[in-house]
N, C-alpha and C positions, 0 to 999 in steps of 0.2 A: 291465666287467674280463672276462679270458678265463676261460672256468670256469663261469657263475653257472647252467648248465646242467645241470651234472655233479650226482650224488647226495651228502647232505651229506657223506657221509667224504671221496669223491676231492676234494670243495672244501675241507673241512680239511687233507688232506695237501696239494692244491694250495698252500694259505696258508703251510702250515708250511714248504714248500722255499722259495718264495720270502722269507719270514724268516730262511730259514738261508743264503739266497745274497743279502741284503740288503746294500746297496755301503753303504763305511765313508763318509765325508764327505770331498771334497776338501781334500788339506792346501794352502793356499797357497804362495807361494813362501815368506814369512818362518816358514812352516813345516817344509820339507823339512828332510832330514838330509844332503843335500847343497849343492852349489854346481852352478852350469849357466854352463859358461864356453863361448862361441859358440866354434866354430874354423873354419868357412869358409860361406859362402851359397852356395846351389846351384840352380837351377832345376828343381823337381818330381822331387823326388829319389825314388828307389823303394827302394833296397835298397846296404847296405854290406857290405862285405867287406876284415878287416883281411891286410896281406900280414907276409911273417915280418919285413921291415925296420921294422914299424911304421906305412909310409906302408896307404892302403888304395884300395881302388877303389869308387866313386860310379856308377850308373846314374842316370841322369834319364829320365823315362819319355817324352821326345821322342824319346830316340832316341840320346844322347849317354852314352857311356864313359868316367869322369875318372879320372886318375890322382893321388890328393892326398895331399898333405904335411899332416899333421895337426894339425901343430903351428904351421908358417906359412902356413897355409892358401892354400899356391898350387896349382893345377890344371889338369893338361895334359890333352887329349884324348888317347883310345887311338882310333886308324885301324883300321878292319879290320871294324866292327860291324857285323852285319847289317840289311837295312831293316826297320824297322818299322813297323806300324801306328798311329800316335799319335793314339788319337780315345775318347771316354770315357772308359771305364777300361783301355785300350789302349795298349801303347808299352813300352817296354825295361823288363823289371821287375827281377828277383832276379838276383845275381851269386855266384858261390861257388867256393873254390877244391876243386882236387882232392887230397885226403888227401896226396899224395907231390908236391904241386905244390915243391917245393923244390930236386927233383929231375927233374920232368917238364916243369915249368914252365905246365901246363893249368889254364884256368878254364873255366866253364858260365854262361852266359846264359840268361834267359828272357824270352820278347818275345811279342806280338803280332803274327802275321803273316797276308798277306792269302791269300785262296783265290779260287776262283773265284763270276765274279759280284760280290755285295758280303757274301760271306760272309768271317768270318774263325778264327783258334783259334789259342792259345798254341803257343809251339813252345820247344824245348829245344835250344842247339849248345853245342859245345864246340871251343876252341881254344887254341892254345899262345899265351902271351902273352911280349913280348919287352919291356921296358923299355930306355931307353936314360940316359945320365946326366944328361941335362938334365929329368928325369923325364916325358918322352913316351913312345909305346908304340905298338904296333902288335902285329894278332892275325894271328894264320897259323894254315894247316891247318884253316882251321872245317868245322866238319859240323855239321849237325842230326842228331841220336840221336834225338828224341821230337818227336812232334805230337799236338794233342788229336785227335780223330775224332769223330762227324765236325767239319768247320768247319761254323759256321752264321752265321747275321746276326744284327745286334748290337754291342755294344762294351762287356759287362760281364762282370764274374764269369770271370775267366780264371782266377784263383788263383794258380798258376805259381810258388809258394814251392818254393822245393830246400833239400834238407840230404843231405852225407853220413851213414850211420847208422854204429854201433860197429862194421857188420857189413860195411863198405865199401862199400854198396851207395848207391845214387843213389834220394834220395826227393823224390818230384815232387806237388802238389798239381795237381788238377782240378775246375776249377769246373764249374759246371752250365750255364755260360752265359745265364743265367736263362729257360732251357729248362726246368726243373722234371722231366717225367718222364725224361729221359735220366738221372740219378742214381739209378735203379734198373734199366739197361739195359744186361746185360751185352755187347751187341755193341759198345758206344761207349766210350770211358773219362771221357765228363764227370762230373764229381759223383764221382769217387774218386779214393783215395790211390794213387800208383802208385811201384812199388818196380823199380829194374832196374840191372845190372851197371854198371860207369863207361863203356863205351863205348855203352850203350844197347841192349843185348842181353836178354832175360828171363831172371833165374835160374830155375832148374828149382826151387826149391824155395818159389817162389809160389805161394799160396794157390788160384790157378786155372790154374794152368800147363796143365794136364791141358786145358783148355777148349781152349787154343791160340788165337790169333789175337790181339785187342786185350785179352779177357778177360784171357789169361797176363797182362797188365803188373799188374794191379789184385791190392793187398792190401787193400781196404778200399772201400766204397759207399754211396751213402745220404746225398754230405755236398752243400751248398750253394755257399757261396763259401768256402774255403779258403785263409786268410792269415797263417799260422802255423804252422810244424812245430818241433818241437823234441825233443831225446832229454835225460832226466834220467842220475842219474849210475849209476841201475840201470838203464839200458839202455832204459825205457819209454819210449814215444814219447807226445809229446802234440801236439794239434791246434785251432786254433779256426776259428772259422768264423761270416763272418757269419750272422743269421737273417734271416726277413723282417723284418715290422713287429713288433718282439721278438724275446725268444728267442735272445740272440747264444750260441755255445755254445763251452765249452772242453770237449775229449774227450780221453779215453785210449784210445787208439785200439788197437783186438784184430785177428791175425792172421782175415783175412776176413768182420771185421765188418760189419753193416749198419749205420748210425747214422740211419736212418729218412727221408729226406728223399725227397722232399717229401710221404711217406706220412703222416709223424709232424713238428711242432716247436712249442716251445715258444712260438714267436710263431703269427699269421696272416697271413694273404695284405695284401697291400696293397691296400685299400679296407674291410679287414674281415673278408674270408671266412674262417670259420675253420678251420684245420688243428687235427685230434685231439692231443694234448700225449703224449709218450713214452708217459705213465703208460697211457694207453688200449691200447699195441700192444708188451705185455712182449716178443716175438720180435726188438724194435728195441733196439739197444745206447743207453741213454741218457745226458745230457750230463754230466759230473762237475758244472760251473756253468753256469747261465744269468744271462742278463740281460736282464729288461725293465723300466726304458727300457734301451734298446740302449748299448755303447760304443762299436761297430763297431772289432771288433777290428782288427788290422793286425799288424806284426809282433810275434814270438813268438821269445822268451830265456829259457833258462835260465840263471842264474847259478851259478859255476863260481870265483870270483876269492876275492881276498886284500883286495880293497881294502875290501870291506862284509862283512864276516865274519859276522853278522848274518844275512846276507842270502843263503848257500849255499842254493844246492837251491833258492832260492825265482824262482818264474817270471816274467816278466815282459813287458806285453802293450799295445803302443801304441794309442791310441785316438783313432782318428777325430773323430769325433761329438760323443764326451766330451771331447774335447779333452787329454787325462790321460794319465798313465804306473799302468797299472794293476799293482801287486806281487802276485803269489799264493803262498797257500804250500802247497807239496807235501810229504803225508805219503802214502807208502808211495803207493794208488794212489786218495788221496781229495785233493782240492783246496779252497782257498776264500780269495775275497781278503781280504788281510788291511790293505792301505793303498793308496790315490789320491793322485797327485797331480796338482793341475793346475796344467797347465802354458800354456793359452790360445790354446792353437792344435793346429791338428790334429799327428797324430802317427802318422809312416807307418811309421817301422821302428824297434829299437831290437838293441843288438848289445852282446856285451862285448870289449872291447879288451883287447890283449895286455898291456897294464900292470893291467889289472883296473878299470878306468875303464868305465863304463856308458856308450854314445855313443847319441844318441837323433836320429833325423832328422824334422825337420820337415817336413807336406806342404804341397805348394802353389808359387809363384812367389816368390823370396828365401826359400828355407826354409833354416833356422839346423841346421848340425848343431854339437851341443852334446854335451861332454865333462863327464859327472857326475862329482864326487868329494865322498869325505867330508868335511863340514864341521870 
């Protein structure tokens, strides 16, 4: 167990933290407080975004953007999607709507793109979506507004989840691309949380704006593989990320905050090489929850609907290796896992639909989109 070399007092604190964050036993299907109705089958879906008419856009990692009627399951491909590098964890990633989508038709896509030689990096593009009466559609005026810097070899830890915040700004997670030290290097934007204007320009009130260059994009640093961000009803920003061997995290994001990776983690390097715990370095912001064994967190959503009134304000995380949907109770600036639902397969994304249902995307080939409704 990690921490055996710590002093007795630190060991007791570590054990108390583990017990406080101990995961509840996963509830089997007959114990779920909801039904799960399959609405579509997709090929390695990554993200879902609902349109004002109740239909949805779904990304497939291989590079396909689909327009989906979630009630009939009929899906049509959208043309004009940028070319992606579909390898490892790379491919077509997130999709979100501009806050004024109803009037401007703008959507945002994140994806892995090729660089020079064998390098890759995440990118975000903005485009105008046109839908036809038969459900097909096309993208036009596509423009790349953000790129990971630098591009590096390998095809892991892109991050590239996106949200628009209550401030109208575009927030993007940027993984450290399995290169460790870039998460602390302000000459690049790997291992960071990014805040931009809707056109990709840098807001003047970003915490590192005066440094100029790539650093001006950064809101927080010291992140590993951030695969979910969401704002609560009070405008606080929550982020979750995969730890190394142990130590998955849920973080409350602070302006200009440093979350410590790879200097600290509540997990260890693969192969067992120790990483100091957060408690050893108080200058770094510790997570609100850590998971060991890991849950491999994917999408993150904070529920605001009426169909599950008892869940209002709760966060939901899709679990990959845990094959579960994880429910988190948020109370002010504190968080704890309160329930886990055994889904029997890897869960890639979870979103709230316009009718207050929860919509869950399974991961991999022949993955289902499930609508969760109260029993």
